[in-house]
Each structure stands twice: as structure tokens, then as C-alpha cells.
Backbone as a ProteinNet text record, in pm:
[ID]
protein_1_A
[PRIMARY]
MITVLGSINMDLIANVPRLPRPGETVTGDRFTTAPGGKGANQALAARRAGASVAMAGACGEDEFAGPALTYLRYDGVDLTRIKSAATATGVALIFVGGDGENVISIIAGANGTVGVEDAEAAVAAMKRGDILMLQLEIPAATIEAALKAARARGVRTLLNIAPFTEDAPRLAAMADYVIANETEFERLVGRSDLSSAERKEAMETRHKEFQQTLIVTLGADGVAAMHKGAYLTAAGLDIDPVDTVGAGDTFCGYFAAGLDAGLNFESCLRQAAVAGSLACTKPGAQPSIPFIGELRNI
[TERTIARY]
17079.6	16959.9	16966	16927.9	16923.3	16805.9	16750.4	16631.4	16678.8	16647.4	16673.3	16525.9	16542.5	16400.1	16460.5	16391.6	16464.7	16371.9	16429	16380.6	16377.4	16264.6	16278.1	16234.9	16281.4	16253.6	16310.7	16254.5	16324.9	16390.4	16503.7	16586.5	16602.6	16620.3	16575.7	16719.9	16783.9	16937.9	17008.5	17023.8	17064.9	17231.2	17288.4	17444.9	17491.7	17574.4	17582.7	17766.9	17799.4	17953.9	18012.8	17956.2	18001.3	17871.1	17883.1	17753.7	17737.5	17610.3	17613.4	17631.1	17654.9	17642.9	17532.8	17477.5	17354.8	17337.8	17201	17150.7	17211.1	17274.8	17320.6	17226.8	17221.7	17173.4	17295	17319	17410.4	17334.9	17383.8	17305.5	17352.6	17275.1	17335	17301.1	17366.8	17365.1	17317.3	17254.8	17192.7	17096.1	16960.1	16872.5	16859.2	16829.2	16806.8	16717.4	16624.7	16584.8	16620	16614.7	16683.2	16613.8	16555.4	16548.3	16659.9	16607.4	16702.1	16607.5	16708.5	16664.7	16770.8	16820	16922.6	16910.1	16769.9	16725.8	16745.6	16654	16645.5	16809.3	16901.2	17039.5	17101.9	17095.1	17170	17095.7	17008.7	16930.5	16963.3	16978.3	17038.7	17171.1	17252.6	17373.1	17399.1	17354.8	17363.3	17336.6	17220.5	17162.8	17260.5	17295.1	17446.7	17574.6	17550.3	17675.7	17680.8	17537.6	17492.6	17426.6	17390.3	17302.2	17163	17095.8	16922.2	16895.9	16815.2	16758	16611.1	16568.4	16442.4	16443.4	16330.2	16345.3	16209.1	16199.5	16051.9	16067.8	15948	15919.1	15782.5	15778.7	15669.1	15703.1	15584.8	15563.3	15459	15461.3	15297.4	15247.1	15137.1	15017.2	15045.6	15133.3	15179.8	15259.4	15295.8	15358.3	15486.4	15553.2	15684.4	15719.2	15551.8	15589	15618.5	15574.3	15624.4	15774.1	15819	15970.7	16060.6	16013.7	16096.5	16151.9	16076.8	16105.5	16157.2	16185.3	16260	16380.5	16478.2	16583.4	16582.2	16504.9	16502.7	16435.8	16322.3	16244.6	16325	16365.5	16448.8	16554.8	16619.1	16736.7	16700.5	16594	16525.4	16536.9	16523	16478	16362.7	16332.6	16185.7	16108.9	15999.4	15959.6	15794.8	15810.4	15646.9	15617.6	15720.4	15724.6	15701.9	15702.5	15662.1	15525.4	15493.1	15353.3	15307.5	15165.4	15138.4	15096.4	15102	15084	15010.9	14889.6	14809.1	14880.6	15005.1	15079.5	15170.3	15268.5	15375.1	15501	15546.4	15650.2	15779.9	15867	15984.7	16058.3	16137.7	16212.3	16303.6	16424.6	16563.6	16566.2	16631.5	16666.5	16796.5	16882.4	17030.6	17104	17202.6	17278.2	17425.8	17440.2	17625.9	17706.1	17809	17884.7	18033.6	18082.5	18175.9	18257	18295	18429.2	18364.9	18206.4	18166.8	18124.9	18114.9	18091.4	17939.5	17842.7	17702	17645.6	17529.3	17454.1	17301.3	17232.5	17108	16998.1	16882	16769.4	16665	16608.5	16519.5	16368.9	16303.9	16127.4	16058.2	16054.2	16064.8	15902.4	15805.5	15690.6	15618.1	15595.1	15597.3	15655.3	15803.2	15893.8	15869.6	15785.8	15723.4	15627.4	15566.1	15469.1	15508.1	15619.2	15706.5	15675.6	15634.4	15598.3	15635.7	15627.7	15687.2	15624.9	15476	15455.7	15496.6	15566.5	15588	15756.6	15811.9	15937.4	15923.5	15860.9	15827.5	15777	15690.9	15653.6	15769	15874.2	16002	16084	16117.2	16221.8	16116.8	16003.2	15960.8	15977	15970.8	16012	16116.5	16228.7	16382.6	16418.8	16540	16573.2	16707.5	16744.8	16883.2	16976.1	17061.3	17195.1	17142.5	17014.9	16983.5	17075.1	17042.4	17114.9	16989.3	16972	16852.6	16971.7	16969.9	17032.9	16904.2	16974	16885.9	16946	16900.5	16959.4	16866.5	16871	16796.9	16690.5	16642.7	16546.9	16391	16392.6	16253.5	16265.8	16119	16100.5	16208.6	16241.5	16343.9	16257.6	16138	16056.5	16069.1	16071.9	16059	16169.7	16321.9	16435	16481	16394.7	16437	16352.5	16247.3	16153.2	16224.7	16250.8	16357.7	16481.1	16562	16687.7	16665.8	16550.8	16498.5	16426.8	16368.8	16340.7	16424.3	16533.1	16654.7	16713.3	16747.7	16839.1	16725.7	16629.4	16552.4	16564.9	16560	16544	16662	16780.1	16916.4	16979.4	16902.9	16931.9	17025.2	17130.8	17250.3	17210.6	17228.3	17196.1	17302.4	17290.6	17389.8	17304	17353.6	17320.2	17395.8	17349.2	17430	17353.4	17439.5	17364.4	17406.3	17343.4	17278.5	17155.7	17099.7	17155.6	17163.7	17266.7	17283.5	17157.9	17076.9	16972.8	17005.6	16913.1	16960.6	16930.9	16856	16856	16950	17062	17159.3	17253.7	17287.6	17368.3	17280	17163.2	17085.1	17074.6	17053.5	17014.4	17110.5	17237.3	17366.1	17437.3	17391.4	17444.7	17370.2	17271.6	17183.8	17215.5	17317	17330.8	17462.1	17494.3	17610.7	17713	17656.4	17738.1	17733.1	17784.9	17764.2	17849.7	17798.8	17844.2	17840.8	17939.9	17964.4	18038.8	18019.5	18145.4	18211.4	18328.2	18402.1	18320.2	18233.2	18132.7	18065.5	17992.1	17878.8	17957.2	18089.4	18141.7	18174.8	18233.3	18254	18143.3	18005.7	17925.4	17862.5	17877.9	17855.6	17928.3	18033.3	18137.2	18131.9	18060.4	18071.4	18208	18277.2	18426.9	18412.5	18476.9	18535.2	18681.9	18689.2	18814.9	18925.6	18877.7	18995.5	19085.9	19227.2	19314.5	19312.1	19378.2	19401.5	19407.5	19512.6	19506	19436.4	19365.8	19246.9	19113	19097.8	18966.6	19016.6	19125.1	19151.5	19125.3	19132	19155.7	18989.2	18894.8	18762.6	18706.5	18730.5	18702.7	18714.9	18860.8	18881.9	18811.4	18780.2	18713.6	18556.7	18490.7	18348.5	18340.1	18448.2	18417.9	18456.5	18510.8	18534.3	18397.8	18317.6	18226.7	18084.7	18080.7	17946.4	17971.2	18072.4	18118.7	18027.9	18058.2	17989.6	18123.7	18068.9	18181	18155.7	18255.5	18261.1	18331.4	18268.8	18328.2	18323.7	18448.4	18413	18476.8	18390.8	18450.9	18505	18647.6	18719.2	18732.2	18642.8	18648.8	18738.8	18852.2	18962.8	19063.6	19059.5	19124.9	19080.3	18959.3	18957.2	18838.8	18898	18765.9	18850.2	18841.3	18849	18789.7	18825.7	18709.6	18761.7	18696.5	18716.1	18649.1	18692.5	18633	18683.4	18616.5	18680.9	18815.6	18791.6	18957.2	19058.6	19019.5	19137.1	19120.3	19206.4	19195.5	19234	19146.2	19157.6	19148	19206.5	19210.3	19192.6	19119.4	19108.1	19099.8	19186.4	19176.4	19089.7	19063	18956.5	19032.9	18975.7	19055.7	19077.3	19195.6	19257.4	19167	19081.4	18992.8	19013.3	18918.8	18878.1	18734.2	18663.4	18507.3	18476.9	18331.3	18249.3	18100	18070.7	17982.3	17966	17950.3	17992.7	17831.8	17737.2	17606.2	17601.4	17563.7	17536.7	17644.5	17781.3	17920.2	17901.3	17846.9	17836	17759.6	17590.2	17518.4	17563.8	17652.8	17708.2	17798.1	17871.7	17976.2	17880.7	17765.8	17707	17649.8	17593.1	17533.9	17636.9	17749.7	17833.4	17911.7	17897.3	17961.4	17871.5	17727.8	17639.7	17646.8	17665.5	17654.5	17803.1	17902.7	18006.3	18008.9	17937.7	17914.5	17810.3	17714.2	17591.6	17672.1	17751.5	17874.2	17950.3	17953.5	18064.6	18204.1	18257.4	18364.3	18432.3	18559.5	18625.5	18616.1	18594.3	18603.1	18685.1	18810.3	18891.1	18834.7	18796.9	18773.6	18650.6	18570	18415.2	18461.5	18543.5	18617.3	18641.8	18732.1	18805.6	18709.9	18630.4	18556.3	18423.9	18377.9	18283.8	18363.9	18510.7	18539.3	18561.5	18637.2	18615.6	18498.9	18389	18278.9	18224.7	18259.3	18213.8	18294.7	18421.1	18510.8	18450.9	18384.8	18342.7	18229.9	18149.3	18043.3	18042.9	18142.1	18181.7	18257	18245.7	18286	18188.3	18029.9	17907.9	17812.6	17757.2	17660.9	17533.1	17476.5	17366	17389.9	17267.6	17293.8	17274.6	17154.6	17136.6	17166.8	17167.8	17240.2	17406.2	17458.4	17613.8	17668.1	17578.7	17615.4	17675.8	17792.8	17851.7	17799.2	17811.6	17756.2	17889	17871.3	17957.1	18111.3	18056.8	18158.7	18237.1	18195.5	18276.7	18406.7	18391.1	18503.9	18612.2	18542.8	18640.9	18752.9	18750.7	18865	18966.9	18954.8	19057.6	19105.9
12226.2	12135.9	11981.7	11866.6	11722.9	11680.1	11604.1	11513.4	11378.5	11307.7	11173.5	11090.1	11026.6	10921.3	10787.1	10734.3	10578.2	10553.3	10420.5	10370.4	10389.2	10348.5	10392.8	10289.3	10226.8	10108.2	10134.5	10036.2	10020.5	9885.6	9910	9812.1	9741.1	9641.7	9510.4	9420.5	9461.6	9450.2	9348.9	9215.7	9138.9	9133.7	9160.7	9138.6	9000.2	8944.8	8789.4	8770.2	8669.9	8636.5	8651.2	8571.4	8554.7	8527.3	8567.3	8550.5	8362.8	8333	8222.7	8144.6	8031.8	7968.2	7895.9	7857.4	7849.8	7683	7684.7	7578.6	7578.4	7690.9	7736.7	7810.7	7811.8	7882.5	7934.4	8058.3	8149.4	8209.7	8201.9	8298.3	8419.2	8527.6	8669	8701.2	8830.5	8926.1	9007.8	9094.9	9190.5	9215.2	9286.9	9319.7	9491.1	9543.9	9702.5	9677.3	9806.9	9885.8	10000.6	10050.3	10190.7	10210.8	10367.4	10375.9	10341.7	10314	10266.7	10296.9	10212.6	10222.1	10296.4	10256.4	10358.8	10470.5	10513.2	10624	10677	10658.4	10735.3	10772.3	10666.5	10689.6	10749.7	10775.1	10841.5	11022	11019.3	11148.7	11216.3	11138.9	11177.6	11228.2	11128.6	11158.7	11314.6	11328.9	11459	11554	11555.6	11656.9	11659.1	11574.4	11607	11649.4	11628.2	11721.7	11855.2	11925.2	12037.7	12087.8	11963.3	12032.3	12030.4	12113.3	12120.7	11974.7	11900.8	11783.2	11767.2	11684.3	11644.9	11509.1	11407.6	11309.3	11233.5	11184	11113.3	10972.4	10947.8	10788.3	10764.2	10619.6	10583.4	10481.8	10521.1	10429.6	10384.2	10267.7	10235	10270.4	10187.3	10213.5	10127.8	10126.1	10051.1	10113.2	10024.9	10086.8	10141.5	10102	10119.2	10285.1	10299.1	10436.8	10558.8	10592.2	10703.3	10692.4	10596.5	10551.5	10553.6	10507.9	10522.2	10662.2	10768	10879.7	10997.7	10894.6	10990.9	11065.1	11014.2	11095.4	11198.5	11159.6	11269.3	11391.9	11348.8	11484	11552.4	11473.9	11561.4	11644	11593.5	11681.4	11752.2	11777.1	11877.7	11832	11727.8	11683.5	11699.2	11750.3	11789.8	11671.4	11634.4	11504	11523.9	11626.8	11655.2	11558.8	11503.6	11401.1	11247.8	11245.4	11105.3	11046.5	10946.4	10935.2	10807.7	10789	10689.1	10555.1	10453.7	10343.6	10243.5	10175.2	10065.9	9951	9927.5	9814.3	9836.7	9739.1	9765.9	9863.7	9923.9	10000.5	9884.8	9923.4	9854.4	9800	9658.3	9632.6	9595.7	9564.4	9510.1	9439.6	9314.6	9225.7	9194.9	9246.8	9283.1	9197.5	9090.1	9020.8	9097.4	9132.6	9194.8	9076.9	9083.8	8988.1	9064.8	8980.5	9017.8	9114.4	9080.1	9141.2	9292.2	9315.1	9408.9	9408.9	9290.3	9258.2	9230	9244.4	9210.6	9128.7	9067.1	9033.4	9077.7	9100	9170.1	9134.3	9128.5	9062.9	9188.9	9232.3	9346	9288.8	9372.9	9332.2	9490.3	9490.2	9607.7	9694.5	9606.1	9683.4	9788.3	9895.1	10058.1	10110.6	10072	10091.1	10038.9	9944.3	9895	9971.4	10027.3	10114.6	10263.9	10300	10417.1	10402.9	10493.9	10457.1	10599	10580.4	10687.5	10816.7	10788.8	10926.4	11032	10936.4	10990.1	11051.1	10974.9	11013.6	11132.3	11125.8	11260.9	11401.3	11343	11466.7	11520.8	11422.4	11457.3	11582.4	11523.7	11588.6	11721.6	11713.5	11836.3	11944.5	11914.5	12035.1	12019	12010.5	12041	12138.1	12192.8	12320.9	12244.7	12342.9	12266.7	12287.2	12181.3	12188.2	12110.4	12108.8	12035.6	11892.9	11797.6	11663	11582.6	11500.2	11367.6	11245.9	11177.9	11085.8	10981.7	10847.7	10734.1	10588.2	10490.4	10335.1	10233.4	10132.5	10002.5	9952.5	10022.7	9949.4	9985	10048.9	10098.6	10023.7	10039.8	9951.4	10027.7	9953.8	9959.2	10098.6	10080.5	10139.1	10287.3	10312.9	10423.4	10526.7	10415.6	10475	10509.8	10456.8	10505.2	10608.7	10635.1	10704.1	10890.6	10853.3	10965	11010.4	10932.2	10943.3	11037.6	10937.2	11001.6	11168.6	11180.3	11322	11429.8	11375.4	11441.9	11492.5	11379.7	11457.3	11571	11530.8	11663.7	11789.3	11787.2	11899.2	11956.4	11876.2	11960.4	11920.4	11822.9	11780.4	11680.2	11715.4	11591.4	11473.1	11313.7	11244.7	11146.2	11110.6	11013.4	10895.9	10769.6	10632.4	10525.3	10509.1	10401.8	10281	10184.1	10044.7	9918.5	9972.5	9884.1	9873.5	9766.5	9633	9603	9552.1	9516.4	9414.3	9454.7	9403.5	9366.3	9292.4	9280	9377.1	9486.9	9621.1	9730.9	9704.1	9750.8	9818.8	9742	9741.3	9882.7	9865.1	9920.6	10074.2	10066.4	10177.3	10298.9	10239.8	10283	10326.8	10287.3	10363.9	10501	10517.2	10674	10755.2	10709.9	10816.9	10932.4	11005.4	11096.6	11032.2	10995.1	10956.8	10829.6	10736.2	10578.5	10532.6	10518.4	10491.5	10306.3	10239.3	10103.5	10094.9	9969.8	9880.3	9805.8	9736	9648.9	9531.4	9490.8	9353.5	9403.7	9518.4	9570.6	9612.7	9663.2	9716.4	9600.7	9466	9372.5	9321.6	9294.7	9261.7	9347.7	9505	9580.2	9556.3	9511.3	9529.6	9362.8	9286.7	9114.9	9055.8	9096.1	9039.7	9001.9	8918.7	8891.8	8893.2	8873.6	8869.7	8985	9103.4	9186.2	9256	9265.6	9282.4	9482.8	9513.1	9662	9724.2	9677.5	9727.4	9693.4	9576.9	9518.2	9615.4	9635.6	9745.4	9879.5	9880.3	10071.8	10056.9	9975.7	9923.5	9911.4	9849.6	9850.9	9948.7	10033.9	10183.1	10253.8	10262.6	10318	10331.9	10180.5	10129.4	10165.7	10186.6	10208	10342.9	10401.8	10573.3	10623.4	10575.9	10585.7	10594.6	10448	10427.1	10485.5	10531.2	10597.8	10738.5	10774.9	10939.7	10982.4	10886.1	10942.8	10890.4	10936.7	10946.8	10804.8	10730.4	10603.4	10627.3	10587.9	10593.4	10449.3	10403.6	10250.9	10282.8	10208.5	10221.8	10082.8	10105.1	9990.4	9917.8	9976.1	9946.4	9993.2	9923.9	10030.6	10058.7	10046.3	10092.8	10218.4	10278.3	10415.4	10392	10480.3	10512.1	10531.4	10450	10504.8	10555.8	10660.6	10700.4	10730.1	10714.1	10799.7	10896.9	11031.9	11144.4	11243.7	11281.4	11360.6	11327.4	11192.4	11133.5	11083.9	11135.9	11118.4	11003.3	10943.9	10832.4	10877.7	10865.4	10965.7	10856.3	10863.8	10787.3	10882.4	10823.3	10924.5	10794	10821	10721.5	10781.7	10635.9	10697.9	10693.3	10659.7	10650.7	10512.8	10502.5	10372.6	10362.2	10232.4	10232.5	10086.1	10031.5	9916.2	9914.1	9898.5	9858.3	9824.1	9889.8	9843	9756	9825.8	9780.7	9869.3	9812.3	9859.2	9883	9883	9876.1	10064.1	10112.5	10233.6	10287.8	10244.3	10304.8	10377.7	10312.8	10296.4	10432.8	10389	10522.1	10626.2	10641.5	10788.9	10827.5	10755.1	10757.2	10842.3	10801.7	10855.4	10974.5	10981	11132.7	11223.1	11220.2	11295.6	11332.4	11273.4	11304.4	11374.8	11345	11443.6	11590.7	11573.6	11726.3	11789	11715.2	11793.2	11867.4	11775.3	11801.4	11960.3	11926	12061.3	12154.3	12138.4	12259.4	12337.9	12256.5	12330.9	12264.3	12186.4	12130.4	12080.7	12085.6	12053.4	11887.8	11777.4	11614.8	11557.2	11601.5	11548.3	11565.6	11663.4	11707.9	11628.3	11637.9	11535.3	11400.3	11337.4	11185.7	11175.1	11270.5	11271.1	11297.2	11396.3	11401.4	11286.8	11241.3	11106.5	10988.7	10941.1	10847.2	10855	10959.4	11001.2	10996.7	11041.8	11016.3	10865.4	10817.6	10675.4	10609.5	10615.7	10532.5	10562.2	10704	10712.1	10663.4	10640.5	10566.2	10391.5	10370.2	10243.2	10229.2	10324	10340.3	10317.8	10325.8	10321.4	10216.2	10162.6	10060.1	10144.4	10061.5	10074.3	10177.8	10208.3	10288.3	10418.1	10489.8	10631.6	10675	10591	10645.9	10666	10588.1	10625.9	10725	10769.2	10861.5	11011.1	11024.2	11158	11297.2	11374.8	11551.5	11613.5	11719.5	11764.1	11834.5	11843.6	11885.5	11786.6	11670.4	11567.9	11551.3	11632.7	11584.5	11678	11786.1	11924.2	11910.5	11807.7	11782.4	11712.5	11643.2	11533.1	11569.5
29471.7	29549	29512.5	29598.9	29576.4	29613.4	29513.7	29505.9	29504.2	29617.7	29613.5	29601.7	29468.5	29442.7	29450.2	29596.3	29634.2	29745.5	29795.2	29906.4	30028.4	30109.4	30233.4	30340.7	30422.7	30526.6	30630	30713.6	30844.3	30863.6	30918.7	30934.2	31064.1	31066.1	31163.3	31181.6	31279.4	31293.2	31370.6	31347.6	31453.1	31444.2	31570.3	31578.8	31632	31547.7	31571	31576.8	31636.6	31669.1	31504.1	31426.9	31286.1	31225.8	31074.4	30988	30959.8	30968.5	30979.1	30805.5	30818.6	30692.3	30620.9	30503.9	30484	30554.4	30629	30666.1	30852.3	30900.8	30995.3	31095.5	31216.5	31314.5	31408.9	31435.6	31494.5	31572.7	31710.8	31823.7	31841.1	31803.2	31858	31991	31984.3	32127.4	32123.2	32037.5	32005.6	31910.4	31920.3	31790	31839	31729.8	31725	31602.7	31585.8	31474.8	31454.6	31330.6	31310.3	31125.3	31120.1	30996.9	30895.2	30750.4	30659.6	30533.4	30408.4	30299.5	30216.2	30108.2	30054.4	29997.8	29965.7	29915.3	30025.5	30153.3	30267.5	30335.5	30338.1	30369.3	30297.4	30168.5	30113.4	30108.3	30109.6	30155.6	30274.6	30366.4	30538.9	30515.7	30430.8	30431.7	30369	30244.9	30186	30274.2	30338.9	30434.4	30549.4	30605.3	30713.4	30646.5	30531.1	30480.4	30455.3	30442.3	30436.2	30298.1	30252.1	30120.4	30151.4	30088.1	30072.7	29995.5	30067.5	30017.1	30015.1	29919.6	29930.3	29879.6	29985.1	29946.3	29872	29764.5	29702.7	29714.8	29755	29765	29859	29928.8	29944.8	30111.8	30182.7	30293.4	30320.2	30388.3	30408	30512.3	30522.8	30634.8	30766.8	30820.8	30940.9	31045.3	31132.7	31244.9	31219.2	31095.2	31076.6	31010.4	30932.5	30842	30893.5	31035.1	31117.5	31170.2	31241.5	31258.2	31134.2	31011.3	30893	30877.1	30899.4	30876	30993.1	31069.1	31201.8	31171.8	31121.9	31118.8	31007.8	30874.1	30779.5	30820.1	30912	30925.8	31033.5	31166.4	31234.2	31174	31076.6	31015.1	30909.8	30882.7	30776.1	30624.8	30624	30487.9	30428.4	30300.5	30258	30224.8	30281.7	30272.5	30231.9	30140.9	30070.9	29951.7	29915.8	29766.8	29834.2	29962.5	30029.6	30012.6	29958	29935.7	30064.7	30104.8	30170.9	30074.1	30100.8	29985.8	30093.2	30053.3	30116.1	30098.8	30175.8	30195.2	30315.3	30336.7	30423.8	30409.8	30502.6	30471.9	30458.3	30350	30307.8	30453.1	30457.6	30589.1	30517	30591.3	30582.2	30672.4	30653.5	30749	30731.4	30854.7	30859.6	30969.9	30897.9	30993.1	31002	31103.3	31123.4	31226	31137.1	31217.3	31294.6	31356.9	31474.3	31407.4	31268.4	31175.5	31123.1	31154.3	31104	30979.3	30904.9	30753.6	30773.6	30677.7	30718.8	30574.2	30599.5	30486.4	30516.6	30400.6	30399.8	30305.8	30353.9	30265.1	30281.7	30184	30129.6	30101.4	30194.4	30123.3	30088.4	29944	29911.6	29978.1	30002.5	30037.4	29981.8	30032.8	29958.1	29870.2	29866.9	29762.9	29654	29631.1	29543.8	29448.8	29529.2	29441.8	29400.3	29377.2	29333.1	29200.2	29119.1	29023.3	28912.8	28780.6	28649.9	28694.8	28739.4	28743	28904.4	29010.8	29125.1	29073.1	28974.1	28906.4	28838.7	28767.5	28655.1	28751.7	28882.9	28933.4	29020.4	29048.2	29147.8	29056.9	28910.2	28836.9	28793.9	28771.1	28731.7	28834.3	28936.3	29080.8	29101.7	28978.1	28979.4	28874.7	28888.9	28827.6	28758.6	28621	28528.7	28625	28640.4	28723.1	28851.3	28904.5	29021.6	29038.5	29136.2	29137.6	29155.8	29088.9	29135.9	29164.4	29226.5	29291.3	29307.6	29282.6	29242.6	29292.6	29328.7	29366.8	29303.7	29342.2	29283	29349.9	29454.4	29530.2	29535.3	29408.3	29376.8	29203.6	29149.1	29022.4	28889.5	28818.5	28708.9	28608.5	28592.8	28513.3	28583.9	28690.4	28736.9	28735.7	28759.8	28754.8	28623.5	28522.8	28383.6	28328.3	28403.2	28337	28437.5	28558.5	28602	28545.2	28487.5	28421.3	28324.6	28227.8	28116.7	28125	28253.5	28240.7	28291.3	28371.5	28422.4	28310.8	28219.4	28092.7	27997.7	27985.2	27939.2	28013.4	28132.1	28215.4	28223.2	28207.3	28250.8	28391.8	28448.3	28580.4	28593.7	28674.3	28658.3	28742.1	28691.2	28790.7	28794.9	28935.5	28985.5	29024.3	28974.3	29002.7	29092.3	29211.3	29240.7	29242.6	29165	29126.6	29207	29316.7	29434.7	29505.8	29522.8	29499	29357.4	29344.6	29155.6	29128.8	28999.1	28942.5	28798.7	28752.2	28618.9	28530.2	28559.5	28470.7	28503.4	28597	28617.4	28503.4	28435.1	28292.8	28223.3	28180.9	28098.8	28142.4	28302.5	28355.3	28392.2	28400.6	28420.6	28345.5	28201.4	28054.6	28057.4	28106.4	28109	28217.3	28347.1	28403	28420.1	28463.6	28439.6	28540.6	28671.1	28745.5	28784.2	28793.7	28826.2	28963.1	29056.3	29158.1	29211.8	29233.1	29234.6	29337.9	29419.5	29459	29400.5	29455.2	29366.9	29269.4	29388.1	29319.2	29209.4	29254.9	29142	29046.1	29019.3	28899.8	28822.8	28865.6	28804.2	28719.5	28793.7	28755.6	28628	28645.2	28541.9	28389	28429.2	28325.8	28270.2	28319	28285.7	28316.9	28430.4	28428.4	28618.6	28648.7	28792.9	28827.5	28974.6	29016.4	28932.3	28909.1	28860.8	28928.1	28884	28964.6	28962.1	29009	29019.6	28877.6	28834.9	28683.3	28579.2	28624.1	28499	28562.8	28683.8	28694.2	28681.4	28648.8	28566.1	28426.4	28349.5	28237.8	28172.5	28278.8	28263.6	28266.2	28353.3	28400.1	28291.7	28224.2	28106.1	27980.4	27963.9	27828.3	27873.4	27976.5	27992.7	27974.8	28044.4	28064.7	27905.4	27790.3	27673.2	27601	27637.8	27575	27611.2	27730.8	27769.7	27802.5	27781.3	27864.6	27956.4	28071.3	28204.9	28318.5	28445.2	28533.3	28603.3	28641.9	28712.6	28870.1	28932	29100.3	29127.1	29169.3	29231.6	29341	29476.2	29614.3	29643.9	29718.7	29709.5	29891.9	29975.1	30078.9	30171.5	30243.6	30343.9	30223.5	30085.1	29989.6	29951.6	29969.1	29939.2	29793.4	29703	29595.4	29491.4	29320.9	29225.3	29145.3	29079.7	28958.3	28854.3	28735.2	28585.6	28591.3	28531.5	28512.5	28443.1	28356.5	28206.4	28153.9	28160.5	28081	28218.4	28290.7	28419.3	28498	28550.6	28648.8	28808.5	28897.7	28995.8	29125.2	29233.8	29391.7	29484.3	29579.9	29743.8	29856.5	29921.8	30043.2	30138.1	30231	30335.7	30482.3	30575.8	30702.5	30729.6	30822.4	30845.5	31015.7	31000.9	31130.3	31101	31254.5	31278.9	31286.6	31182.4	31143.5	31259.6	31310.3	31405.9	31295.6	31206.2	31138.3	30968.1	30873.2	30756.8	30678.9	30754.3	30717.8	30688.2	30577	30563.8	30497.8	30512	30460.3	30327	30237	30101.1	30030.9	30144.1	30116.4	30173.6	30279.7	30331.6	30242.5	30159.8	30055.9	29920.5	29880.6	29765.9	29841.9	29976.3	30012.5	29998.6	30056.3	30081.6	29957.2	29871.2	29713.7	29643	29619.8	29602	29646.8	29793.1	29839.9	29785.8	29808.4	29721.3	29583	29506.3	29370.4	29383.5	29480.1	29488.7	29528.1	29608.1	29671.1	29583.8	29475.4	29381.7	29401.6	29481.3	29543	29384	29394	29274.7	29285.9	29215.5	29163.3	29281.1	29293.5	29413.5	29524.6	29571.6	29685.1	29717.7	29605.1	29675.5	29680.8	29604.4	29632.4	29764.2	29834.1	29952	30071.3	30039.8	30150.6	30155.8	30055.5	30064.8	30116.9	30075.5	30150.1	30292.9	30341.3	30479.2	30551.5	30514.2	30560.9	30559.3	30476.2	30445.4	30544.7	30573	30698.1	30811	30856.9	30982.4	31030.2	30892.3	30939	30946.6	30945.5	30976.3	31125.4	31215.1	31343.2	31419	31395.6	31503.8	31412.3	31511.4	31459	31363.1	31290.3	31211.7	31083	31011.9	30887.3	30919.3	30930.6	30967	31091.7	31194.2	31350.3	31314.5	31227.2	31219	31119.8	31025.3	30928.2	30981.2	30993.7	31025	30983.9	31055.7	31042.4	30986.1	30905	30803.8	30932.1	31040.4	31103.4	31199.4	31195.4	31220.7	31123.9	31015.7	30933	30923.8	30954.2	30974.6	31021.7	31142.8	31244.2	31181.5	31067.2	31054.4	30935.3
[MASK]
++++++++++++++++++++++++++++++++++++++++++++++++++++++++++++++++++++++++++++++++++++++++++++++++++++++++++++++++++++++++++++++++++++++++++++++++++++++++++++++++++++++++++++++++++++++++++++++++++++++++++++++++++++++++++++++++++++++++++++++++++++++++++++++++++++++++++++++++++++++++++++++++++++++++++

């Protein structure tokens, strides 16, 4: 069983020929809305990968509250631990360039009301060996409480340190599994412009210090990991990306689902990398998350 404690948003997505520079206006050609939030995205990905998933978080009391849960509800995620907060539902403002790259601004809204008591209640409903998946779009104190409660209960913890915050290094040290992209990992270790060899060395050093599994997603270059003293890599698919929004969340959800299903670590990495690649072939975050059946033909 996987419980995701995290953010629930509505994504407001503008497609533009290229991402604007500071102070520049670029005319776009398409605008769409879709459910999002890193927590909700990862919960949906884990569910579409075949896992039993519960989502814990908050929506506001506005017109976005219902639509933000559309895919989670339709795909059978347990929503009983989502509360209603007297504020706006979280929103992500997303610009997607013609090359598939994106820039995003987040307004927390109801996500900022997810408190320590919500974390403790979510973990109290879990069993030893279950998986708790977290990101950094809810308050740091809530994440810390969840990590502490999970460790005391024997629950495995997976923290995606995105979006990177000043609390990320402290919180990352408390998790069993840490997932980051290249930039987030460099900020985690306080270094920049790492070569492949330097990144491997930094991963090995942190792995020895904290005795945790480290996973770094590398975009088109796949994924690298340190797990039980071994350095491992996995490749995704060779694709022409349409939209990279949600690819990282898809990876996280599929990886957690692989762990929950008892797959070996290498298989978890490969399955997650392939799913993340497939998510880049369609627009949007949640609409682009593949179902497990789509991976079986690859």
C-alpha cells in the first residue's frame, strides 16, 4: 500500500513557441487546464502502475476543488484523507515551450494548510512496510512530522526533493529513498556543473554518510542510483518530447509502485524510467501519465 502526502493543484497551461525571457511577452497558441500538484500526480502515477494508493492533502472551497480530483477519483485512488480548507485550491501556472521544456510558478493555496496533525493521521493509518511518498509542496514541518512518524512505525519513506527548498537538505537526510533531478541533486550536495564522474562520486559519498538510497533522474540520459553500496543506471526511451511536465512525477509514482509490488531495484528503476519517457510524449501532467499496460509492449 502506498500513501501519498502532498499537494493537489489545478494546472493552468499555456503553450508558447519558446519560453519568454525576463520582461518579454511571447504570444502563445493554446491554453488548457488539468488536475495537477506533485503529490496528486505521483499518486495517480502509482495507481496507474497498478498499486493501491491513498492520497492525503487538501483542496480549497472554490471552483477548482472538484476538477482537481477528477483523475484521482476516476482511477480509484482513496481520497478519504483529503480535507477541505477555507481558502483557494492550489494552482500551478505553467508555460510550455515548443521544445517541450517548461517553467512553472506555484501558488500553494490549500496545500499550505496541510499540517502536522494531517501527517500523523495519515501515517497512523499505515502498516509496517507500507510506502509513504512525499514532495516539497506542503509545509516543511508537516513533511518532517510525517518522516518521523513513518520511521517510528516501520513505514518506508520516499522523498522527492522537488521543488527544491531551503529545507530540502535537512528533510532529505531523514528519508529512506531520495529522488532528485540533476539540478536538485547538485543543490542538495552544494556543488554545481558536475560531470558524470563527479556526480557519481558525490552520490557515493552521500550514500555512505546517510545510508539511504539516492536516485537522480537525468532526462534523456535515464537515471542513476546508489542502492545498498552499488551504483546503478537505467535508460528510458529514445523519444521526441512533446511536454516534459509531469515526467518526474510519473517516474516517482512508478518507482514507488515497483517497490510496493516487490520488484527488484533494477526493475523498479527501468520501469520508472520508461514510464517517465512515455509521459513526455503527451501534453499535460496527469493526462500524460501512462497506464501499466502501455509499458508491457515495450
